[in-house]
N, C-alpha and C positions, 0 to 999 in steps of 0.2 A: 221559562226559566224552571231547572230543577231545584228543588231545595231539600235538605235535611237540617232536621230541628235538634239543636243542641239541647239534650235534657237536663235540667238544674234537678237533682232530687234532694226534696226535704221541705215538711212545711215551714222550717226556720228561713229559708230562700226565700219562701213566698211572703214570708212576714215581713222579711227586709227590703224585698222589693216593693211593698205596698207602703211601709214605712219610709221609703224614698233612701233608702240607702245606697242604690244603685243611681248613677246619675250618668248623662252625657256629657262627655269633655272630648272636644275638638270631633264630634260625629263618632264617637263608639262610645259603648257600652261598658264602663268601666266597673268590675267589681271590686267592692268595698271589705266583703266578707271576709274573713280568713279562713274559712271552710266549707266544704261542701258536703253533705252529710245524708246518707241515705234516708229515705220515706216516701213522701208523699210525690208524685212528679209535676214539673210545672216545665213549661218551654218558653225559652227569652230567646226571640228573634230579631234580626237587625237587615233594614234595608232601604237604602236611599233615603238616610239621616233620620230614618224611623223606628222607632223601637214598639214592639208589641211583646206583651205577656199571655201567654194561653193558660189559663189557671181553670181548675175545675168549675162547672156549672153555678155553683154559688158564688163565686167569686172573680165572675165572669168580668163584673166593671171595674176592678183593681187594675188601675196604670200606671207604673213607674215614673216619675218625675222625667218629661221630655219626651212621653207617648203624645202621639196625635190622640185628637179626643179621638173615642169611639174605635180606636184603632182594630183593626181585625187581624188576620194572621198573614205577617208578609212574610218573604221569602227572605231566607237567611244564609249566609254560609261560614260554616264554622272550620277552625284550622287548627292544630295543635303541635306548633312550630316546637315547644318546649318537650312534648312527650312524642314526637315523631307523628305523620300522619300517611294514611294512604286514600287515595280515589282517583276520579276520573277528571279530566278537562283541566280547565285554567282555574287559578286561584283569583283571587280580588287582585286588582291593579296594585303595585308596590304605595300608590299613595291613598290606598283605602284599606288598609290593613296595620294594625297596630299590635305590638307582642305585648300582652298585659300579664306573662307568666304563666299559670297553669292553664290559663283558655286564653284563646285570642277569637274575639268576637270579631268579625272583620264588616266593615259599609259595604255593601253592593256597588259596584261604580258602574259594573256593565255585566253584560250574561254572564252567568257563574254557573258550572255543574256542580255535582256533589263531591264534598270532601267528609270525610268522618275522623272525628276527633277518638281518639281511645281514651277509656278512664282508666287512668292509672291505679286507681284501687281496685279493679277489676282483678290487676294482674299481680297483685302483692297475695304472696301464701299466707295462711293461716300462723300467726304467730301467738305465743302465751304472753309473752309480756314485752315492756318498755321501760328506758332508762327514763326518767326526769335530771339528767346531768345538766348541767349549768344554773341550776335553780337555787339552791341551797346550800350547794358546795361548787366554789366556782373554779373553773380551769381555763389558762388564759387566752389558748386557742379560741374556745369560743367566742371571743371578743375582741379578736384581731382584724377586725374589720378588712379593709381592702388589702392589707400587707399579709396577712395569713398565710402560714407554709406547711410548717412540720405538724403533724399529729402531737407529738412530744417534743417541744422546744428543745433545741439544741444547740441556744446561745444565752448565756445568764441573763442576759433582759428580759428574755419573755418576749410573750407576742402581743398580750394586752394592750390593748389601745382605747378602753372605753366601758363603760358600765351604764347602758340607757336603761331609762330615759333621761337620769339626772346627770350623769358624766356623760359629756360627747367627745369633750377632747382632754389629751391630757399632756405635760410637758415631758413625759418620758414613757415608753413602755411598761407594764407590769406584769411580772415572770408568774405571781400567785397571788391567793386571794389574801394571805396573812400580810405581805406586804402592801396590796392594794389599800386594803383597811389602814394601815398603819399611816401610811402616805398621806389617805383621803384625811385621817383622823389629825394629824401635825399638818396639814396646809390648809384644811377649811374648818376646822373642830368636831367634837364628837354629833354635834345635834347635827349638820348637814349628811356627815358619815352613817348617820344611823337613817337620815331619812334617804339618802340615797340607795342605801340597802334595800329598805322597806316598799320603795319604788319599782326595783328591779322585781323583787320578789312577786308586786302585785301584779305584774307585768308580763312577765315573760312565760307565766303558766296560768291559765284561767278557764273561765267554764267552756270555752269555745275548744280549748285542749282537750277536758276531759269528756265532749264529747265526740271528739275526733278520734280520740282512742278507746270509747265505744263504739263507734261506727266501724273500727276497724277488728272489731271484738277480741279486742284485747282483755286479758283477763288480771292481769298485773301490772302495776306499776311500782318499777324499784324507785327508790326515793334516797340517793346520795345525800348525807348530812356530813356538816364537820362536828368535831365535839362540842363545839361552844353552845348547839344547839341544848346543852346539859351543863353549861359552864359553872351555875352553882353548886354542882358537884365536888367541884374543887374548893367550896368555900373554907373547908378544914385545912388549904393549904392557905390561903390568905383572904381571909372574909372581907377585906376592905376593897381587893380587886373581884372578888367572883361571888360576893355573899349579900351585897346592897341592892341589886336590882331585885326586881320582880320577874321573875323567871315565864310566869303567864303572860303577863301585859307589855314587858318593856323590850325594847331591841335595844341593849348597852355595846357598849365597844368595852372589850377585855382584849389583854396582853396575852400572846403566848407566853405559858411559865415557864419556857426555858429561854425562847429567843424573844425576850420580852423588850429588847429593844428595836426590834425589825419588823415582829410580825403582830398584829392584833385582829380580832374577830368581831363580827356583828350576832350577837346571840339571835336566837329564833323563838321571838315568842309563842310559847308553848300553847297558849289560846287559839292563837290562829294557826298554828301548825294541826290542832285538833280539828278545826274548820275544814281543814283541807282533806282531812281522811274522810269526814263526812262526805264531802261534794265526791270524790271516788265514790263513796259506795252508794250515791245516788245516781250514778253511771256505772253500776254495776262492774265497779273496779277492786279490785284488793290491793293492799300496799306492801312491800317489803321493804322497812325502814334498815338503810344501810350506813353504819357510821365508817364513813369515807376517809376521814381526815383525825388524826391524833395531834395531840399537845408534844412539839417538837418534832413532828413529822415521822411515821412510821414505816414509810417507804420512799424512795426516790423518784419522785415523778411531780408535776406542777399542781397536780391534785391533792398533792401531801400538805400544802397551805402556807409552808415553809420555804420550801424551792425558790432560788437555788440553794441554799443550806441545806448541808449534808444532814439527813436522818438522824435525831438526838433522843428518838424515844427509848431504843431499847439499851441503853448504858447509860445514860445521864437523869441527873435532879434536878428538879424545878430550881430555879434560880431566882424566883419571887417567894415573899412570904417564910413558910416551912421548907427549909430548904435540904432535909433529910429525906423527904419523899421522891423516891424514885419516879419517872414519868409514867413507865408501866404501870406504876400502883395508881397514879393519877388517871389512866387509860381505864383503869377495871373501874374506878371512881364512876367515871361517862357511863359504862358498859351497864352497871347497877343501877343507875339512876336512868337509863334508857327503858330498862327492862319493868322497873317500877313505876316509871309515868305509863306504859303501856297496860299495866295489868290495873291502875287504878282510872283508866278512861271510861267515860259512858258508854254503854251498849253497844252503839250505833258507829262510834269512831274507834271501838277495838274491835268492831265485827269487821272493820275495814282493815286490819293488820291483819297480813298473811302470814308474815316471819320478819326475820330481822337478822341482821348482820352483824357481828360483833366488830369486824375490822374487815374492812376492803383489801386485796390484794397485800396480806401482812409482809412487810420486808421486803416487797419488790423490790429487785437489782442487790438485792445483797450477794446475788452468788458471785458477783465479780469485785464487790468492793468489802464486802465481810463487815458490815456496819453493824452486825446484828450475829449472837450465839444464833446456831439451829436448834439448840437445845433450849435457849429463851424464848424463843419465836413460841416454841410447841407448847411449851410448858404455859404461857402466857395464855393460848386458845384453849387449852384445856381448862384453864384456871373460869375465862369468861364464858366457856359452854357450861362448867358447873353452876353458875349463876343462874343461867339461862336454865339447867335442869332442874333447878331446886326450885325455880317461882314457878308461879300458875300458869306461863304460858303454854307448856308442854298441854295441858287439859285442856285449854281455849282455842284448840286447831290452829297456833301459832308454829309454826315452823323455824326451827334454827339453819339458816343458809351460812353454811360453813365455807368461807370462800379460802381458797387455798391458789398459791401460784408456783408454778416451778422454777422462776428466775429469783426466789428466794433461798432456791437448795441446790447442791452441789449434785444430790440423785435424789430425786423427787421419788422417783418408784420405791427405792430402798429405805428411805426414812420417813415419807409423810405419808405412804398409803400404809405401812402398817402401825402408826400412830393413829390413824383415822380409825381403824378396825378393833384397837385395842382400847381407845377413850371413847367409841359409841358401839352399841350393843346393837346385833342385827334387828332385833325388836325398833329399836330408837331409829336406827337408819330406813326402819320402812314405814315409820309414822312422822318423825319430826327433824331426824338429823339429816339435813340435805347436802350431798356431796355437790360443791359450788367451783366452778373452773368458767376461766375466761378462755375464749379462743379468738384471734385476729391474723386474717390474712395480709395484713399489710407491712407485716415483718416477715422476714423470712423466706425462702426457696418458692413460695404458691403466690406472690406478690404476682399484680398486672399493672405494667407500666406503659407510655408511650414513648420511653425511652429503654435503650438495651440493659441488660441487668438482669430482669425479674425471672419470674417462672413462666409468664406469658405474657404477648403482647396486645395492646387492647383492641387492635384492629384484625388480631386472628380471629378464624371461622368461630362461630359461636359454639358451633358442637365441638370442636377441641378445646375452648375455653371450659364449658360443663364437665368435660370429661377432667381435667386437670383440677378443678377446683374439686371434684368428687372425689376425688382421688385424694386430695389433703386432709378435706373434713373427714373423709371415713377413715384414714388412718389415726386421725384423734378420736372420733366418738368409739370407734374400734378399742383404743385403749382405755376410755375413761369406763366403758363397759366391763371392760377386764378387770379392772381396779377399785370399782366402785360398783357393789352390785345392788343398793337401794336407790333413794331418792336421787336423783341428779338433775343438776341445772347449770346452764353456760346464761350467766347471767351479765355478759357484757359479748356481742360480736357486732360486726358491721359489714356495710357492702364497700367501706373504704378497702382500695382495692393496692393501694402502697401507701407509706407514711407521710411521703412528699405529696402533699395533694397538689401541685402543679402539674404533675408529673402521673398522677392518677388515673384510671381509666374514667370517662366521663358519659360516655354513651349509657342510654338509658336502657335498652335490651343488654348490656352486658351487667348493667348493676341487677336489672329483675334476673338475669339469669345466677348472678352471684348470690344473690339472696334467696332465691329458689332451690338453688343446690343445698345452699345451708341447712333451710329449714325441712327440706325433705330427709337431708339426714339426721337431722335434731330427731325428728319424730320417729325414725325408724330405730334409734336407738334410746328411745323413751326418756330424752333428754326436754325440760321446759328451756325453752330459747328467749332471752332480754335483749332487743335491739337495741344495741347504744347509738344515740340518744332519739329523744323524741323529737328536739329542735335546737338549732343554732343560728337563728335568722341574722345573729352579728359577726359572724364567719362563714360567709357565701362560700368561699370557697372549698370549703368541707362539707356544703350541706349534702350533694347528692350520694356521696360515701357514707355519711354520719348521721344524717337526720330522717328519721322515719315521716312525718310530718311532710318533706320536702317530696320524699318516693311516694305519699301517697297522694300527692296532689293538693293538698292542704294548706299548703305555705304559699304567702304572696312574698313580693320582697318587702324588705324591711322598710318600716315608715324613717327610721334613721339611717344613716351610714356613720360608721368609725371610720375616719381619716386619721391619717400617720399622726403620731404625735408631734406637735410644733404646727401643724397644719389644720386648716378648716373649710368645711365644704360650706 
């Protein structure tokens, strides 16, 4: 019998095996670990219901639960249906194989020849950064369970079906975080709502995620936050609503100052937030703090916190407390609070902050609906930038990622590009003012689908797909370099080939090519790329195109499944 061992590389894997965190279930070795990281080598083998762990000599006596006493090196067959496999000979018979997701460890029932599993991490190109979307600023499609479909919801009810681990079933879908929070607050009360958000935040990203990012040699983590992370900044508007909680310790439920009857948010305790910065630092990661959502909604999308309500930020005033305060001014209060908080952090936490974004996708989709004046958008960004410029942050090696988006303007090149160069000097552009754009292929003429109408079909020859993507990405990067000569970043891009995930490409080879071509183009153009996003285990249909943790082979199936509203599993 000819065998090839599957190497599980990591001291942590070895430790977990010794701690019996691998178990035999129905004759199979089933991994409970949520990630496999580079490091020391160990080999796990399975044969004839026996399990053996080959360790370095000093650990030779360690055996996982279920192993035969004094187990030696037993024959193993490995397969990787989820990653694709290559090999010769026959696989284990059907009753001897179980697909466990990232790894398939099959029990040998008969004569088996070699099959080689391919490590997906080895095929990932080097990337600068990744986003922690869905952690501290929610989007409905991340939590759509088995019914998810569109990356940007097309119906007002939204796609959100849960908020694990505390909220597994709901009576109706939720469209945005503000609506979800208000509904939970009204139906279950503020104590439960706060607890539900705390449970989500403590479980969605953890130590293994920071280690996983480090294993991929990522340098930067972009952290989307909503305005309520600095809700106490609005105490001058209404002290009763925004000034009574302890911002360092409390998760308080606060209303949106405009949609106060429809939307609410759970504050983010800043002591806890600072602890996450330190965790990032321990894993050689630096963080870009990204203000992703603003009072009243500053963009038209489910991430704005109040969708499907129309964005009110640019033209309306507060509906609570001091009603003379414009929401734009409330937004500047939030920006000022974030800047001052970063300035006051301890050395370790502050050292972990690589940059800040004063607003994500300012006035996204304004181009077609005119909910904001273009002059107002640019003036607000100038005012927020001045807060950064006049702070201590430029001298602390903290950069300003000035996020700009074409969908807000009728003539981006003619309006925004001259504004940028007038607002930031050449020296600032070379030191701390980063021109920040987003680029997605899931919309437009470059998209890939399994149905007609896209830029390419998912089963086209791989070389043709690469050529198509390459042309699209290089057209973008060439324009980017032409318009912005200083520091540049694409803080959101993905391998999602089509916005309707049911019809997007799923083949791993296509997705790897999709990622590689983009990464190569960004590197050639001296652009920092940030993948959107790190993980979305509760929106499984989107994982292949939008989860770097999944693409790296570090994600296992979610422990809970979100059923459609009104159902339970």
